N, C-alpha and C positions, 0 to 999 in steps of 0.2 A: 504493500500500501503504499502511496508517495507521500510525501509531508503534507502538500498541498489538501490533499484529500483529509488527512488527519488534523490539519488546523481549521479545516472547514467543519468536520464534524464536531470538534472540541468548541469551537465558537457557536455552533448551533445550541449545543447542549447546554453549555453556560447562559445563553440567550434565553432557552427555554425553561431553565431551572429561575432565572431572576423574574420571568414573567410569569409563572407558577407562584413562585414567594409573595409576588403582587398582590396575584389573585387570592389567595388564601391570609392576606394580612399580615404576613411576616415583616413587611418593608415599611410598614407605618399605617395610620387608619385612613379610611377615604376621605375626603377634604371636600368643600365645596369651592367650587371655581367656574369660570366661566362667564358669560354676559347673560345667561340664564340662571345661574347660581344653583346651579344644579350638582348633587352630589355624585361625584365619579371620577375625582382626580386623586393620584396618591404621589404624594411627596418621597418621591425617592432618594435612597443618600447618594449624596453626589458621586462616589467612585461607581455606584452601579449605574446611576444616570448617564454619567459619560462613557463607562465600558458599552452599554448598549449603543449610544449615539456613536462610538467608534466604530463597533462592528456593521453598524447600518452603512455608514461613509464606506469603509473598507469592502463592503459586498458591492455598493456601487462601483467603486474604482474596479475592484474584481471583474464586474460583469462589462464595465467598459473595454476593460484590457482584452477579454476574452471576445468581445465582438470585435475590435479591431484588428485582434490576431486572425480571425477568420475570415 
């Protein structure tokens, strides 16, 4: 198995664990947010939030590189 596949599986697993932890309330309570003041936002700890944003950006860059290569 290549290092790229291992890295992809690892990043996807960490992202899924973070989303699942948020869904069960381990990362903080649900807060009221938005213009309609609807309860539905979770204030994530900064390292987790930054990590998920980094994973998203790196995923977009990886897809762009893949498209340019083919």
